[in-house]
C-alpha positions as CSV (number, residue, x, y, z in Angstrom):
1,M,0.0,0.0,0.0
2,A,1.3,3.4,-0.9
3,M,1.8,6.1,1.7
4,E,-0.6,8.5,-0.1
5,N,-3.4,5.9,0.3
6,I,-2.9,6.0,4.1
7,I,-2.8,9.8,4.4
8,Y,-5.4,10.5,1.7
9,P,-7.8,7.6,1.5
10,R,-10.0,7.0,-1.6
11,P,-13.1,9.3,-1.4
12,T,-16.5,7.7,-0.7
13,E,-18.6,10.6,-2.1
14,K,-20.2,10.1,-5.5
15,F,-19.2,13.7,-6.6
16,I,-16.2,15.7,-5.4
17,Y,-16.3,19.5,-5.6
18,E,-14.5,22.5,-4.2
19,K,-16.4,24.7,-1.8
20,R,-16.6,28.3,-3.0
21,A,-16.9,31.1,-0.5
22,P,-19.0,34.1,-1.4
23,V,-17.2,37.4,-1.5
24,D,-18.7,40.9,-1.0
25,A,-17.6,42.3,-4.4
26,V,-19.0,43.4,-7.7
27,C,-17.6,42.1,-11.0
28,P,-16.0,44.9,-13.0
29,A,-16.7,43.1,-16.3
30,C,-20.5,42.3,-16.0
31,G,-21.6,44.1,-12.8
32,G,-22.7,40.8,-11.2
33,K,-22.6,40.2,-7.5
34,N,-22.1,36.4,-7.7
35,V,-18.3,36.5,-6.9
36,K,-16.7,33.6,-5.1
37,R,-13.2,32.7,-3.7
38,Y,-11.8,29.2,-4.0
39,R,-8.7,27.1,-4.2
40,V,-7.2,26.1,-7.6
41,I,-4.2,24.2,-9.0
42,M,-2.8,25.8,-12.1
43,Y,0.4,25.7,-14.0
44,L,2.0,28.2,-11.6
45,G,1.2,25.9,-8.6
46,P,-1.5,26.2,-5.9
47,K,-3.4,29.5,-5.9
48,I,-6.5,31.2,-4.4
49,R,-8.7,32.6,-7.0
50,T,-11.6,35.2,-6.7
51,K,-13.8,34.9,-9.8
52,C,-17.2,36.0,-11.0
53,Q,-19.5,33.0,-11.4
54,D,-21.7,34.6,-14.0
55,C,-19.2,35.7,-16.6
56,L,-16.1,33.8,-15.3
57,H,-14.0,37.0,-15.1
58,T,-11.1,36.6,-12.7
59,L,-10.9,39.4,-10.2
60,Q,-7.8,38.2,-8.3
61,T,-5.3,35.3,-8.2
62,E,-3.2,35.2,-5.1
63,E,-0.6,33.1,-3.3
64,P,-2.2,30.9,-0.5
65,T,-1.3,31.6,3.1
66,V,-1.0,29.0,5.9
67,A,-4.5,30.0,7.0
68,D,-5.9,29.0,3.6
69,Q,-4.6,25.4,4.2
70,W,-3.9,25.1,0.6
71,P,-2.2,22.9,-0.5
72,P,-2.9,20.4,2.4
73,Y,0.8,20.0,2.8
74,W,3.5,22.7,2.8
75,A,7.1,22.3,1.8
76,I,9.5,23.2,4.7
77,T,10.9,26.0,2.6
78,R,7.6,27.9,2.4
79,S,7.4,28.5,6.2
80,G,9.5,31.7,5.8
81,R,12.0,30.6,8.4
82,W,14.1,28.5,5.9
83,K,16.8,30.5,4.3
84,P,17.4,29.2,0.7
85,S,20.9,29.0,-0.6
86,R,22.2,30.3,-3.9
87,V,22.8,26.7,-5.0
88,G,19.3,25.5,-4.9
């Protein structure tokens, strides 16, 4: 058995979805108020995105903080206390 199966067991839900938190903002593209903030994985790595759910306009893409708990694991170098070397 692989270690990831112990830490993250197979989901039992029929559908898996990301919870989207409503944000008190107005979309500058369409004027809609259906704006939500949620976690995403993209080519630049894990991010937090604020996006209009009506026209899909992205209002903000930001780096996650420890409080966001995204990703569920953090590299030791992201804590801010680790001083990277010039070598790597």
